[in-house]
One Martini backbone bead per residue (centre of mass of N, CA, C, O) as a GRO file, in nm:
protein
  248
    1MET     BB    1   1.349   1.722  -0.876
    2ASN     BB    2   1.166   1.459  -0.863
    3LEU     BB    3   1.011   1.239  -0.669
    4ILE     BB    4   1.159   0.982  -0.755
    5GLU     BB    5   1.440   1.090  -0.730
    6GLN     BB    6   1.425   1.163  -0.434
    7VAL     BB    7   1.390   0.876  -0.332
    8ARG     BB    8   1.652   0.765  -0.461
    9LYS     BB    9   1.842   0.941  -0.306
   10GLU     BB   10   1.745   0.857  -0.007
   11ARG     BB   11   1.657   0.564   0.044
   12PRO     BB   12   1.425   0.470   0.223
   13LEU     BB   13   1.343   0.330   0.525
   14ILE     BB   14   1.111   0.052   0.537
   15HIS     BB   15   0.877  -0.069   0.761
   16HIS     BB   16   0.752  -0.401   0.758
   17LEU     BB   17   0.421  -0.529   0.834
   18THR     BB   18   0.389  -0.822   0.682
   19ASN     BB   19   0.339  -1.085   0.470
   20GLN     BB   20   0.496  -1.390   0.384
   21VAL     BB   21   0.398  -1.412   0.091
   22VAL     BB   22   0.539  -1.101   0.002
   23MET     BB   23   0.828  -1.026   0.099
   24ASN     BB   24   1.019  -1.070  -0.142
   25PHE     BB   25   0.870  -0.901  -0.354
   26THR     BB   26   0.871  -0.636  -0.190
   27ALA     BB   27   1.172  -0.603  -0.142
   28ASN     BB   28   1.259  -0.610  -0.451
   29GLY     BB   29   1.076  -0.383  -0.548
   30LEU     BB   30   1.182  -0.159  -0.365
   31LEU     BB   31   1.471  -0.173  -0.445
   32SER     BB   32   1.435  -0.106  -0.737
   33PHE     BB   33   1.288   0.166  -0.702
   34GLY     BB   34   1.463   0.301  -0.413
   35GLY     BB   35   1.444   0.149  -0.154
   36SER     BB   36   1.442   0.026   0.198
   37PRO     BB   37   1.401  -0.282   0.352
   38ILE     BB   38   1.224  -0.386   0.653
   39MET     BB   39   1.100  -0.695   0.867
   40ALA     BB   40   1.039  -0.661   1.162
   41LYS     BB   41   0.855  -0.852   1.447
   42GLU     BB   42   0.980  -0.790   1.720
   43PRO     BB   43   0.862  -0.605   1.972
   44SER     BB   44   1.144  -0.525   2.124
   45GLU     BB   45   1.252  -0.378   1.834
   46ILE     BB   46   1.056  -0.171   1.703
   47ARG     BB   47   1.145   0.109   1.811
   48ASN     BB   48   1.430   0.098   1.685
   49ILE     BB   49   1.349   0.056   1.391
   50VAL     BB   50   1.159   0.313   1.368
   51GLY     BB   51   1.382   0.514   1.455
   52ILE     BB   52   1.534   0.467   1.147
   53ALA     BB   53   1.297   0.517   0.990
   54LYS     BB   54   1.074   0.673   0.721
   55GLY     BB   55   0.863   0.426   0.727
   56VAL     BB   56   0.533   0.258   0.751
   57LEU     BB   57   0.397  -0.079   0.701
   58ILE     BB   58   0.062  -0.217   0.732
   59ASN     BB   59  -0.014  -0.575   0.685
   60ILE     BB   60  -0.295  -0.829   0.711
   61GLY     BB   61  -0.283  -1.079   0.514
   62ALA     BB   62  -0.125  -1.307   0.744
   63MET     BB   63  -0.210  -1.266   1.030
   64ALA     BB   64  -0.162  -1.278   1.384
   65GLU     BB   65  -0.231  -1.199   1.702
   66LYS     BB   66   0.081  -1.168   1.777
   67ASP     BB   67   0.125  -0.912   1.565
   68LEU     BB   68  -0.022  -0.661   1.701
   69LYS     BB   69   0.185  -0.538   1.890
   70ALA     BB   70   0.393  -0.449   1.670
   71MET     BB   71   0.197  -0.267   1.510
   72ILE     BB   72   0.136  -0.063   1.733
   73ILE     BB   73   0.419   0.027   1.793
   74ALA     BB   74   0.495   0.116   1.513
   75GLY     BB   75   0.263   0.327   1.471
   76GLN     BB   76   0.310   0.499   1.730
   77THR     BB   77   0.607   0.568   1.668
   78ALA     BB   78   0.554   0.710   1.403
   79ASN     BB   79   0.371   0.930   1.527
   80GLU     BB   80   0.592   1.051   1.714
   81ARG     BB   81   0.792   1.112   1.461
   82GLY     BB   82   0.637   1.191   1.190
   83ILE     BB   83   0.590   0.940   1.011
   84PRO     BB   84   0.485   0.740   0.781
   85VAL     BB   85   0.164   0.549   0.792
   86VAL     BB   86   0.050   0.245   0.640
   87LEU     BB   87  -0.261   0.090   0.540
   88ASP     BB   88  -0.337  -0.270   0.464
   89PRO     BB   89  -0.667  -0.421   0.449
   90VAL     BB   90  -0.650  -0.725   0.395
   91GLY     BB   91  -0.944  -0.890   0.382
   92VAL     BB   92  -1.139  -0.753   0.602
   93GLY     BB   93  -1.425  -0.904   0.522
   94ALA     BB   94  -1.352  -1.223   0.553
   95SER     BB   95  -1.339  -1.177   0.881
   96HIS     BB   96  -1.370  -1.126   1.211
   97PHE     BB   97  -1.074  -1.092   1.282
   98ARG     BB   98  -1.004  -0.868   1.080
   99LYS     BB   99  -1.207  -0.664   1.185
  100GLN     BB  100  -1.083  -0.640   1.471
  101ILE     BB  101  -0.795  -0.552   1.393
  102ILE     BB  102  -0.864  -0.291   1.235
  103GLN     BB  103  -1.008  -0.149   1.464
  104ILE     BB  104  -0.770  -0.125   1.649
  105LEU     BB  105  -0.573   0.018   1.461
  106LEU     BB  106  -0.766   0.269   1.417
  107GLU     BB  107  -0.755   0.344   1.733
  108GLU     BB  108  -0.420   0.348   1.776
  109ILE     BB  109  -0.375   0.482   1.482
  110SER     BB  110  -0.237   0.730   1.268
  111PHE     BB  111  -0.301   0.747   0.938
  112THR     BB  112  -0.174   0.864   0.644
  113ALA     BB  113  -0.264   0.589   0.487
  114ILE     BB  114  -0.508   0.411   0.283
  115LYS     BB  115  -0.494   0.083   0.116
  116GLY     BB  116  -0.731  -0.047  -0.122
  117ASN     BB  117  -0.971  -0.214  -0.238
  118ALA     BB  118  -1.301  -0.178  -0.273
  119GLY     BB  119  -1.389  -0.386  -0.053
  120GLU     BB  120  -1.202  -0.292   0.177
  121MET     BB  121  -1.295   0.011   0.180
  122ALA     BB  122  -1.601  -0.027   0.204
  123HIS     BB  123  -1.590  -0.165   0.486
  124LEU     BB  124  -1.485   0.094   0.644
  125VAL     BB  125  -1.791   0.238   0.547
  126ALA     BB  126  -2.039   0.038   0.519
  127ILE     BB  127  -2.019  -0.087   0.223
  128GLU     BB  128  -2.137  -0.269  -0.021
  129TRP     BB  129  -1.927  -0.544  -0.153
  130GLU     BB  130  -1.805  -0.762  -0.378
  131THR     BB  131  -1.630  -1.061  -0.281
  132LYS     BB  132  -1.314  -1.276  -0.313
  133GLY     BB  133  -1.183  -1.290  -0.050
  134VAL     BB  134  -0.937  -1.044  -0.118
  135ASP     BB  135  -1.120  -0.978  -0.361
  136ALA     BB  136  -1.262  -0.758  -0.587
  137ILE     BB  137  -1.580  -0.688  -0.736
  138GLY     BB  138  -1.584  -0.450  -0.944
  139ASN     BB  139  -1.608  -0.103  -1.130
  140ASN     BB  140  -1.733   0.182  -0.995
  141SER     BB  141  -1.612   0.491  -1.023
  142SER     BB  142  -1.811   0.668  -0.855
  143LYS     BB  143  -1.803   0.474  -0.605
  144LEU     BB  144  -1.500   0.490  -0.554
  145ALA     BB  145  -1.484   0.794  -0.498
  146GLU     BB  146  -1.670   0.777  -0.251
  147ILE     BB  147  -1.506   0.589  -0.081
  148ALA     BB  148  -1.251   0.759  -0.061
  149GLN     BB  149  -1.378   0.993   0.082
  150LEU     BB  150  -1.494   0.848   0.331
  151VAL     BB  151  -1.232   0.740   0.438
  152ALA     BB  152  -1.076   1.001   0.462
  153GLU     BB  153  -1.280   1.143   0.660
  154LYS     BB  154  -1.317   0.929   0.883
  155TYR     BB  155  -0.969   0.899   0.916
  156ASN     BB  156  -0.791   1.138   0.849
  157THR     BB  157  -0.686   1.070   0.538
  158LEU     BB  158  -0.545   0.889   0.286
  159ALA     BB  159  -0.695   0.757  -0.013
  160VAL     BB  160  -0.663   0.423  -0.178
  161VAL     BB  161  -0.833   0.307  -0.459
  162THR     BB  162  -0.818   0.016  -0.627
  163GLY     BB  163  -0.817  -0.043  -0.986
  164GLU     BB  164  -0.875   0.024  -1.300
  165ILE     BB  165  -0.943   0.282  -1.133
  166ASP     BB  166  -0.780   0.499  -0.941
  167MET     BB  167  -0.838   0.638  -0.610
  168ILE     BB  168  -0.733   0.966  -0.485
  169TYR     BB  169  -0.774   1.101  -0.146
  170HIS     BB  170  -0.737   1.455  -0.028
  171ASN     BB  171  -0.854   1.729   0.110
  172GLY     BB  172  -1.091   1.745  -0.129
  173LYS     BB  173  -0.918   1.570  -0.329
  174LEU     BB  174  -0.908   1.418  -0.664
  175LYS     BB  175  -0.749   1.132  -0.812
  176GLU     BB  176  -0.683   0.965  -1.122
  177ASN     BB  177  -0.593   0.629  -1.237
  178SER     BB  178  -0.507   0.419  -1.550
  179THR     BB  179  -0.279   0.263  -1.491
  180GLY     BB  180  -0.185  -0.065  -1.608
  181HIS     BB  181  -0.237  -0.437  -1.566
  182GLU     BB  182  -0.376  -0.743  -1.558
  183TYR     BB  183  -0.142  -0.900  -1.421
  184LEU     BB  184  -0.176  -0.774  -1.139
  185THR     BB  185  -0.434  -0.971  -1.097
  186ARG     BB  186  -0.232  -1.254  -1.133
  187ILE     BB  187  -0.065  -1.172  -0.885
  188THR     BB  188   0.098  -1.191  -0.590
  189GLY     BB  189   0.147  -0.872  -0.421
  190ALA     BB  190   0.079  -0.607  -0.577
  191GLY     BB  191  -0.061  -0.437  -0.357
  192CYS     BB  192   0.168  -0.459  -0.142
  193LEU     BB  193   0.388  -0.315  -0.308
  194LEU     BB  194   0.232  -0.054  -0.346
  195GLY     BB  195   0.235   0.021  -0.039
  196SER     BB  196   0.543   0.056  -0.027
  197ILE     BB  197   0.575   0.283  -0.239
  198ILE     BB  198   0.391   0.485  -0.112
  199THR     BB  199   0.556   0.511   0.147
  200ALA     BB  200   0.813   0.620   0.011
  201CYS     BB  201   0.677   0.874  -0.123
  202LEU     BB  202   0.580   0.998   0.161
  203THR     BB  203   0.887   1.085   0.236
  204ALA     BB  204   0.866   1.313   0.069
  205GLN     BB  205   0.875   1.655  -0.042
  206ALA     BB  206   0.526   1.640  -0.050
  207GLU     BB  207   0.227   1.619  -0.139
  208LYS     BB  208   0.036   1.359  -0.061
  209LEU     BB  209  -0.136   1.336  -0.318
  210ASP     BB  210   0.102   1.346  -0.520
  211ALA     BB  211   0.272   1.113  -0.405
  212ALA     BB  212   0.057   0.884  -0.441
  213TYR     BB  213  -0.001   0.926  -0.740
  214LYS     BB  214   0.284   0.875  -0.842
  215ALA     BB  215   0.304   0.588  -0.739
  216VAL     BB  216   0.068   0.470  -0.896
  217GLN     BB  217   0.143   0.557  -1.182
  218PHE     BB  218   0.433   0.424  -1.195
  219TYR     BB  219   0.339   0.136  -1.141
  220GLY     BB  220   0.154   0.106  -1.391
  221LEU     BB  221   0.377   0.172  -1.606
  222ALA     BB  222   0.559  -0.060  -1.539
  223ALA     BB  223   0.352  -0.278  -1.616
  224GLU     BB  224   0.313  -0.198  -1.910
  225LYS     BB  225   0.611  -0.228  -1.999
  226ALA     BB  226   0.651  -0.517  -1.921
  227ALA     BB  227   0.411  -0.640  -2.096
  228GLN     BB  228   0.550  -0.532  -2.382
  229ARG     BB  229   0.768  -0.725  -2.377
  230SER     BB  230   0.905  -0.979  -2.565
  231ASP     BB  231   0.975  -1.171  -2.302
  232VAL     BB  232   0.669  -1.163  -2.243
  233LYS     BB  233   0.419  -1.445  -2.191
  234GLY     BB  234   0.344  -1.389  -1.883
  235THR     BB  235   0.345  -1.391  -1.547
  236GLY     BB  236   0.626  -1.528  -1.515
  237THR     BB  237   0.777  -1.306  -1.698
  238PHE     BB  238   0.663  -1.047  -1.566
  239LEU     BB  239   0.796  -1.024  -1.290
  240PRO     BB  240   1.095  -0.949  -1.364
  241ALA     BB  241   1.016  -0.717  -1.553
  242PHE     BB  242   0.887  -0.543  -1.339
  243ILE     BB  243   1.125  -0.502  -1.158
  244ASP     BB  244   1.287  -0.363  -1.369
  245GLU     BB  245   1.087  -0.119  -1.429
  246LEU     BB  246   1.095  -0.002  -1.131
  247GLY     BB  247   1.411   0.101  -1.189
  248LYS     BB  248   1.362   0.327  -1.445
   0.00000   0.00000   0.00000
């Protein structure tokens, strides 16, 4: 049984503390892929929810200060239970607020993996990188590999730097992935859903580097297959086709 089949057999419950812009897309994408999403935000129930989950994704895309408590409880409970907890530091360099929030989260929680674009991940290790809002500009593959390694080593985690070529680094080993399609850069939530699928794959009985690589590779291949379909004419028709392909 390969890793994707294992995830689909287990249908792991993934608790998302994510942004409202992408909730529907993320939930439907993970369901199609083979996971099971839950998106509780009330701090008083977080320990109960994480108590039955197999993994946790924390995404700061559109968070408010009131969301921080739930994120910390979720991450720390995941640490106590020994289940994967993944951080997506969306747009971390865009504002002082986001920088403060990420610093607190990194101090309070031990993350299994951190996933972000080049600009977001570069910020975590104080490397200058051009960004526009929450998007990164530029794609120097050797620099991306360096950023992945620095993030992984600084935070004792697995690092996934997304881009035209994705870099996945853990415990001294680097894997590169080149699957994907430009449509992923023209829809909102593509990176957020990838974080969800990485979290689901990290619940499988596999080496972390391999699990994350398989998640990223599969995700990109699904995008390629969707874009090649005759019924896909642009990003609007790509979205449902992509959800379809994630389930194949």
